[in-house]
N, C-alpha and C positions, 0 to 999 in steps of 0.2 A: 164388977165385971164378970165374976164367976158365973152369975146367973145368966147373963147374956151369952157367954161362951157355951154354957150348957144348953141353952135354948137353940143356939146356932147349930151345935153338934147334933142335937135331937132332930132338928129340921132337916139337916143334911142326910142323916141316917134314914129318916122317913122318905125323903125324896129318892134316895138310892133304892129303897125297898119298893117304892111305887114303880120306879123305872124298871127294876127287875121283873116285877109282876106284869108290866106292860109288854116287855120283851118276851116273857114266857107265853103270854096270851097270843102275841103275834106268831111265835114259833108254833104253837098248837094249831092256830088257824092255817098256817102254811102246810103243816103236816096233814091236816084234814083235807085240804085242797089236793095235795099230792095223792092222798088215798083215794079220793073221788075220781081223779084223773086215771089212776091205775085201774080202778074198777071199770071205768068206761072203756079203757083200752082192752081189758080182758073180755068184756061183753062184745065189743066190736070184733075182736079176733074169733070169739066163739061163733058169732053170727056168720062171719066170713067162712069159717070152717064148715058150718052146717050148710051154707050155700054151695060151697064147692062139692061137698059130699052129695047133696041132692042133685046137682048138675051131673056129676059123674054117674050116679045111679040112673038118671034119665037117659044118659048116653048109652049105658050098658043095656037098658031095656030096648032101645032102638036098634042096637046091634043084633039082638036075638031074633 
């Protein structure tokens, strides 16, 4: 029985290790998605800022 118990414990430990590795992989993927979303938001905000700046400059030129 000792051999079977050891094999069972080893299998359980391996399964837990694999489970943690999968969870870590999922967490890393979610973090990367969040990073990409944040970068996209920054680019959108910068483009909007540049658009507003260009529009204001055009208005100023028309006023002169």
